[in-house]
PLY file of the C-alpha trace (Angstrom):
ply
format ascii 1.0
element vertex 428
property float x
property float y
property float z
element edge 427
property int vertex1
property int vertex2
end_header
22.44 -21.83 25.15
18.82 -21.87 24.67
18.19 -23.63 28.03
20.51 -20.97 29.70
18.53 -18.13 27.81
15.26 -19.84 29.19
16.61 -19.84 32.71
17.53 -16.24 32.62
14.44 -15.15 31.04
12.43 -17.14 33.89
14.56 -15.72 36.69
14.35 -12.22 35.74
13.00 -10.48 38.79
10.53 -8.22 36.72
6.85 -6.96 37.79
3.97 -6.31 35.40
3.07 -2.43 34.98
-0.01 -1.44 36.72
-3.46 -0.96 34.51
-3.00 2.71 34.97
0.91 2.95 34.25
0.49 0.48 31.13
-2.19 2.68 29.50
0.00 5.83 30.44
3.07 4.39 28.92
1.47 3.13 25.95
-0.07 6.59 25.13
3.41 8.04 25.91
5.16 5.39 23.36
2.25 5.94 20.94
3.06 9.86 21.03
6.82 9.66 20.65
7.32 6.86 18.50
5.08 8.35 15.86
5.92 11.97 16.38
9.69 10.73 15.49
8.59 8.45 12.82
6.77 11.19 10.89
9.33 14.11 11.44
12.03 11.33 10.51
10.17 10.59 7.23
10.01 14.25 6.49
13.54 14.72 7.03
14.42 11.60 4.71
13.15 13.67 1.85
16.30 16.01 2.60
18.50 13.41 3.12
17.82 11.63 -0.21
18.28 15.01 -1.93
21.80 15.89 -0.15
22.98 12.08 -0.66
22.10 12.36 -4.40
23.76 15.55 -4.72
26.86 14.21 -2.73
27.04 11.26 -5.35
26.53 13.87 -8.48
29.28 16.35 -6.86
26.96 19.08 -6.55
24.99 21.11 -4.00
21.68 19.98 -2.57
19.02 22.01 -0.82
20.93 25.03 0.99
18.83 28.01 1.01
16.19 27.50 3.64
17.73 26.96 7.20
20.99 26.31 8.10
22.52 23.91 5.38
18.81 23.61 4.00
17.39 21.70 7.29
14.12 23.68 6.95
13.50 22.48 3.44
10.98 19.85 4.35
9.14 22.40 6.37
8.98 24.72 3.31
7.79 21.94 1.13
5.12 20.54 3.81
3.70 24.30 3.67
3.60 24.61 0.27
1.91 21.22 -0.37
-0.56 22.42 2.25
-1.59 25.60 0.68
-1.37 24.13 -2.67
-4.66 24.03 -4.64
-6.42 20.61 -4.88
-6.94 19.55 -8.42
-9.49 16.75 -9.33
-9.90 15.30 -12.63
-13.24 15.56 -14.28
-13.68 11.62 -15.05
-12.35 10.49 -11.86
-14.00 8.58 -9.40
-13.67 10.76 -6.60
-14.48 8.69 -3.26
-11.76 6.27 -4.42
-9.42 9.07 -5.83
-9.37 10.70 -2.22
-9.44 7.67 -0.09
-6.39 5.88 -2.32
-3.56 7.90 -0.76
-4.81 7.04 2.64
-4.91 3.46 2.00
-1.35 3.49 0.92
-0.23 5.64 3.63
-1.98 4.21 6.57
-0.20 0.38 6.41
3.06 2.00 6.53
2.34 3.26 9.81
0.46 -0.01 11.32
3.40 -2.19 10.54
5.57 -0.05 13.14
3.62 -0.97 15.79
4.73 -4.40 16.46
8.52 -3.74 15.79
10.59 -3.75 19.14
12.78 -0.75 18.87
14.95 -1.27 22.11
15.59 -3.35 25.20
12.91 -3.43 27.89
13.11 -1.06 30.64
12.63 -2.19 34.41
11.08 1.06 35.73
9.69 1.83 39.12
6.22 1.20 37.88
7.16 -2.30 36.38
8.64 -3.83 32.99
8.12 -1.43 30.10
8.42 -3.00 26.82
9.66 -0.94 23.86
7.28 -1.77 21.30
4.15 -0.27 20.80
2.23 -3.63 20.26
4.03 -6.66 21.67
1.83 -9.35 19.70
3.04 -12.81 19.73
2.24 -12.93 16.00
3.99 -9.58 15.11
5.60 -10.71 12.09
2.61 -12.36 10.42
0.74 -9.04 11.32
3.62 -7.16 9.46
3.04 -9.63 6.34
-0.52 -9.22 6.42
-0.82 -5.31 6.89
2.23 -4.41 4.70
0.37 -6.43 1.62
-2.63 -3.71 1.98
-0.64 -0.84 0.86
-0.68 -2.04 -2.61
-4.42 -1.30 -2.70
-4.16 2.33 -2.19
-1.60 2.51 -5.55
-3.96 -0.02 -7.90
-7.23 2.08 -6.40
-5.03 5.39 -7.22
-4.30 4.44 -10.78
-7.37 3.03 -11.88
-9.71 5.88 -9.90
-7.76 8.87 -11.96
-9.16 7.40 -15.31
-5.97 8.05 -16.65
-4.24 5.32 -19.09
-0.91 6.19 -17.60
-2.20 6.14 -13.93
-3.87 3.05 -14.73
-0.62 1.24 -16.53
1.22 2.40 -13.16
-1.26 0.91 -10.58
-1.33 -2.58 -12.68
2.49 -2.74 -12.69
2.59 -2.22 -8.95
-0.07 -4.89 -8.30
2.19 -7.43 -10.67
5.30 -6.50 -9.12
3.60 -6.61 -5.63
2.45 -10.30 -6.20
5.54 -11.39 -7.76
7.81 -10.45 -4.74
5.58 -10.76 -1.77
5.79 -14.63 -2.11
9.59 -14.51 -2.46
9.49 -12.11 0.80
7.59 -14.27 2.68
9.52 -17.36 1.95
12.81 -15.89 2.74
11.64 -15.36 6.27
10.63 -19.05 6.76
14.58 -20.02 7.75
14.53 -17.12 10.18
11.35 -18.73 11.65
12.82 -22.00 11.55
15.87 -21.05 13.66
13.82 -18.89 16.00
10.92 -21.17 16.52
8.40 -18.24 17.06
7.09 -15.37 14.90
7.55 -12.88 17.66
9.82 -10.32 16.76
10.91 -9.71 20.12
11.72 -13.60 20.22
13.33 -13.45 17.01
15.71 -10.69 18.05
16.32 -12.29 21.41
17.45 -15.69 19.84
20.16 -13.73 17.65
21.31 -11.95 20.76
22.00 -15.32 22.79
23.43 -17.21 19.40
24.51 -15.53 16.34
23.14 -13.08 14.00
20.92 -14.44 11.15
22.97 -12.79 8.55
25.78 -15.21 9.31
23.45 -18.39 9.15
21.17 -16.95 6.54
22.74 -14.90 3.98
20.82 -15.82 1.04
17.58 -15.33 2.53
18.87 -12.11 3.97
19.81 -11.64 -0.28
16.26 -12.59 -1.00
14.76 -10.48 1.53
16.50 -7.29 0.65
15.84 -7.57 -3.16
12.34 -8.20 -2.37
12.08 -5.21 0.15
13.51 -2.71 -3.04
10.59 -4.46 -5.23
8.06 -3.91 -2.42
8.67 -0.51 -1.92
8.61 0.54 -5.35
12.16 1.66 -5.21
15.13 1.82 -7.64
15.74 -0.55 -9.99
11.98 -1.67 -9.16
10.41 1.78 -9.81
8.44 0.58 -12.55
5.24 1.87 -11.30
6.30 5.30 -11.63
8.78 5.06 -14.24
8.70 8.81 -14.94
10.32 8.22 -18.70
7.67 5.94 -19.78
4.39 6.82 -17.53
5.01 10.45 -16.51
4.57 10.03 -12.72
2.80 6.51 -12.94
-0.08 5.76 -10.47
0.00 9.33 -8.87
0.11 11.42 -12.27
-3.19 13.28 -11.41
-2.63 13.88 -7.90
-1.66 17.37 -6.25
-1.01 18.70 -3.16
-1.18 16.95 0.09
-2.55 13.85 -1.56
0.26 13.88 -3.96
2.72 14.02 -0.89
0.89 11.18 0.97
2.29 9.05 -1.48
5.85 10.07 -1.08
5.38 9.91 2.70
4.18 6.30 2.31
7.26 5.35 -0.01
9.61 6.79 2.72
7.81 5.39 5.50
7.57 1.85 3.99
11.40 2.09 3.47
11.93 2.74 7.16
9.78 -0.26 7.99
11.55 -2.54 5.84
15.10 -1.18 7.20
13.68 -1.90 10.56
12.41 -5.39 9.38
15.88 -6.40 8.09
17.84 -4.94 11.22
15.36 -7.03 13.26
15.41 -10.37 11.19
18.92 -10.62 10.18
21.06 -8.11 12.20
19.99 -8.83 15.77
17.51 -5.70 15.92
18.31 -3.57 18.90
21.06 -5.91 20.20
24.50 -4.54 20.71
27.20 -7.04 19.10
29.89 -8.55 21.01
28.34 -8.47 24.61
25.47 -9.74 26.32
25.05 -7.29 28.88
22.46 -5.38 27.10
20.12 -8.66 27.29
20.68 -9.49 30.85
19.00 -8.05 33.89
18.62 -5.52 35.48
17.38 -3.33 32.25
18.42 -0.10 33.14
17.24 3.06 31.22
20.92 3.47 30.08
20.66 0.00 28.38
17.34 0.98 26.80
18.80 4.00 25.43
21.97 2.35 24.02
20.23 -0.31 22.23
17.93 2.31 20.95
20.84 4.05 19.46
22.25 0.80 17.97
18.88 -0.13 16.44
18.49 3.42 14.95
22.05 2.98 13.43
21.15 -0.33 11.93
18.04 1.32 10.47
19.84 4.43 8.87
22.47 2.11 7.54
19.42 0.30 5.17
17.90 3.62 4.63
21.00 4.67 3.29
21.30 1.64 1.07
17.88 2.21 -0.32
19.10 5.65 -1.50
22.53 4.65 -2.58
21.05 2.07 -4.67
18.51 4.68 -6.21
21.46 6.84 -7.35
23.64 4.13 -8.87
21.72 1.24 -10.59
19.67 1.85 -13.79
15.97 0.64 -13.90
15.13 -2.85 -14.71
13.23 -3.82 -18.05
9.53 -4.99 -16.94
10.29 -8.56 -18.51
13.63 -8.49 -16.51
11.62 -7.62 -13.26
8.95 -10.47 -13.71
11.82 -13.00 -14.83
13.67 -12.31 -11.71
10.68 -12.69 -9.36
9.33 -15.83 -10.70
12.42 -17.60 -12.29
14.90 -16.52 -9.84
13.70 -15.39 -6.45
10.71 -17.96 -6.11
12.83 -21.19 -6.88
16.01 -20.14 -4.82
13.61 -19.14 -1.53
12.34 -22.72 -1.95
15.66 -24.38 -2.47
16.71 -22.68 0.22
14.20 -23.28 2.64
14.56 -27.10 1.73
18.48 -27.14 2.30
18.03 -25.07 5.83
15.49 -27.36 6.80
17.18 -30.16 6.00
20.52 -29.34 7.70
18.58 -28.37 10.64
16.85 -31.95 10.99
20.39 -33.32 10.30
21.98 -31.59 13.10
19.21 -32.24 15.22
19.65 -35.99 14.52
23.24 -36.03 15.05
22.56 -34.46 18.45
23.82 -31.16 18.38
21.80 -28.81 20.65
20.08 -25.70 19.06
22.33 -22.63 19.76
25.36 -24.64 20.20
28.67 -24.01 18.42
28.62 -27.42 16.41
25.08 -26.45 15.21
25.89 -22.92 14.32
28.95 -24.23 12.39
27.04 -26.45 10.31
24.53 -23.72 9.47
27.39 -21.56 8.65
29.07 -24.25 6.23
25.80 -24.52 4.53
25.44 -20.83 4.00
29.06 -20.46 3.05
28.40 -23.21 0.02
25.08 -21.52 -0.89
26.97 -18.34 -1.21
29.83 -19.55 -3.38
27.18 -21.47 -5.57
24.92 -18.58 -6.21
27.32 -15.55 -6.53
30.35 -17.42 -7.73
29.35 -20.26 -10.20
25.79 -19.35 -11.43
25.50 -15.19 -11.32
28.66 -13.79 -12.06
26.95 -10.48 -12.09
24.57 -11.42 -14.86
21.55 -12.78 -13.36
20.36 -9.79 -11.20
22.05 -7.23 -13.30
19.37 -4.58 -14.73
21.65 -3.82 -17.73
22.43 -7.55 -19.12
21.33 -8.70 -22.74
19.43 -11.56 -23.47
21.72 -12.19 -26.54
25.06 -14.16 -26.07
28.26 -12.73 -27.08
28.19 -14.22 -30.82
25.16 -12.63 -31.59
26.09 -9.43 -30.46
29.25 -9.45 -32.43
27.15 -10.54 -35.59
24.74 -7.74 -35.26
27.64 -5.16 -34.53
29.05 -6.79 -37.91
25.83 -5.93 -39.93
25.15 -2.53 -38.58
28.97 -1.62 -39.04
28.87 -0.56 -43.04
25.49 1.59 -42.25
27.36 3.60 -39.46
30.76 3.82 -41.30
31.91 7.46 -41.98
31.50 8.81 -45.20
35.17 9.45 -46.94
35.26 12.36 -49.61
36.12 11.05 -53.26
39.51 11.69 -54.44
38.45 14.25 -56.95
36.76 16.43 -54.36
0 1
1 2
2 3
3 4
4 5
5 6
6 7
7 8
8 9
9 10
10 11
11 12
12 13
13 14
14 15
15 16
16 17
17 18
18 19
19 20
20 21
21 22
22 23
23 24
24 25
25 26
26 27
27 28
28 29
29 30
30 31
31 32
32 33
33 34
34 35
35 36
36 37
37 38
38 39
39 40
40 41
41 42
42 43
43 44
44 45
45 46
46 47
47 48
48 49
49 50
50 51
51 52
52 53
53 54
54 55
55 56
56 57
57 58
58 59
59 60
60 61
61 62
62 63
63 64
64 65
65 66
66 67
67 68
68 69
69 70
70 71
71 72
72 73
73 74
74 75
75 76
76 77
77 78
78 79
79 80
80 81
81 82
82 83
83 84
84 85
85 86
86 87
87 88
88 89
89 90
90 91
91 92
92 93
93 94
94 95
95 96
96 97
97 98
98 99
99 100
100 101
101 102
102 103
103 104
104 105
105 106
106 107
107 108
108 109
109 110
110 111
111 112
112 113
113 114
114 115
115 116
116 117
117 118
118 119
119 120
120 121
121 122
122 123
123 124
124 125
125 126
126 127
127 128
128 129
129 130
130 131
131 132
132 133
133 134
134 135
135 136
136 137
137 138
138 139
139 140
140 141
141 142
142 143
143 144
144 145
145 146
146 147
147 148
148 149
149 150
150 151
151 152
152 153
153 154
154 155
155 156
156 157
157 158
158 159
159 160
160 161
161 162
162 163
163 164
164 165
165 166
166 167
167 168
168 169
169 170
170 171
171 172
172 173
173 174
174 175
175 176
176 177
177 178
178 179
179 180
180 181
181 182
182 183
183 184
184 185
185 186
186 187
187 188
188 189
189 190
190 191
191 192
192 193
193 194
194 195
195 196
196 197
197 198
198 199
199 200
200 201
201 202
202 203
203 204
204 205
205 206
206 207
207 208
208 209
209 210
210 211
211 212
212 213
213 214
214 215
215 216
216 217
217 218
218 219
219 220
220 221
221 222
222 223
223 224
224 225
225 226
226 227
227 228
228 229
229 230
230 231
231 232
232 233
233 234
234 235
235 236
236 237
237 238
238 239
239 240
240 241
241 242
242 243
243 244
244 245
245 246
246 247
247 248
248 249
249 250
250 251
251 252
252 253
253 254
254 255
255 256
256 257
257 258
258 259
259 260
260 261
261 262
262 263
263 264
264 265
265 266
266 267
267 268
268 269
269 270
270 271
271 272
272 273
273 274
274 275
275 276
276 277
277 278
278 279
279 280
280 281
281 282
282 283
283 284
284 285
285 286
286 287
287 288
288 289
289 290
290 291
291 292
292 293
293 294
294 295
295 296
296 297
297 298
298 299
299 300
300 301
301 302
302 303
303 304
304 305
305 306
306 307
307 308
308 309
309 310
310 311
311 312
312 313
313 314
314 315
315 316
316 317
317 318
318 319
319 320
320 321
321 322
322 323
323 324
324 325
325 326
326 327
327 328
328 329
329 330
330 331
331 332
332 333
333 334
334 335
335 336
336 337
337 338
338 339
339 340
340 341
341 342
342 343
343 344
344 345
345 346
346 347
347 348
348 349
349 350
350 351
351 352
352 353
353 354
354 355
355 356
356 357
357 358
358 359
359 360
360 361
361 362
362 363
363 364
364 365
365 366
366 367
367 368
368 369
369 370
370 371
371 372
372 373
373 374
374 375
375 376
376 377
377 378
378 379
379 380
380 381
381 382
382 383
383 384
384 385
385 386
386 387
387 388
388 389
389 390
390 391
391 392
392 393
393 394
394 395
395 396
396 397
397 398
398 399
399 400
400 401
401 402
402 403
403 404
404 405
405 406
406 407
407 408
408 409
409 410
410 411
411 412
412 413
413 414
414 415
415 416
416 417
417 418
418 419
419 420
420 421
421 422
422 423
423 424
424 425
425 426
426 427
């Protein structure tokens, strides 16, 4: 299958666009993509409020515009005209710079994610990615890790103890889960043999989606993505019940909004990464027509819609989890990252690499049915061991107790007499 894929790519009758056409289409892609991106992020704030209202059986925003659709516009106007406040003892240069440092990496990471199949236009083949870098995935890991600097600087420069605690929590959380996230993608790179996101998407299109071969890696990446974006149940850097608003307690007006925009932008980027690494990216399932020439405009449009659907599914999952699960305790968050996620990622890398080497030694070609059957059998065994034999709903639950059942019963027996209802005496 891999050889066939290479021959098809080599035989594709495509021509490179001219210099003028290349720069023109690059400028058009920049304007369109980032406009849609920013408008979509604004609408996600409304979507989260509507989804939370749906989950809690109530009405969401419905007073501004048709069914509340103009609510993000009203919120944006309010933040633009609202008074800017600056703490008296804050480090003003860093205090002003921090929101931008949190916001910019969220935008930059989207530049290397392919969002549709290429288009063979009259001016040449146009790649549906802003910057088709050969090291696109490494670029994402490098740039996305810079977002924590904005949060840490926001907490430190505010000269507020609650903000500082939020910044420190965020840095510790980022360090704890960034390693597991990076390691969870190594099995994907082992199968693709490349760090280009376009090559990873193409490999899944001609073989099988990675979520079927690498379910455990997808699970690790999903949990780490929740932690990296500071979303529930990993919202310890904000933790309203403990730290007021965490690292952005002292911010107001548009600088305050930039942190929320960055959070939703990171959600979209993480969702696009999950779709690209494990769910075939823009690939349309059960057909290869979208991956074979000629790449018409209709194919490009259809693959764009499928990619958008996958991304929106994961964005909905983010919001669904937020309004469903309770927050982790901080010791649980650290324990999960270092004692469970990291050893699991390391063990899974060894298992997948050993299986690939064994299948290669047995003479099974990459992409063949026996090759993927071996990987799927390994994946099935890993899922059963992890979720059925080891976990049983306790390892990753934010509500479990470190006490065993016997200790809990003993504590209940001790505390029962103190909470027993007082009965009236017979003489009363």
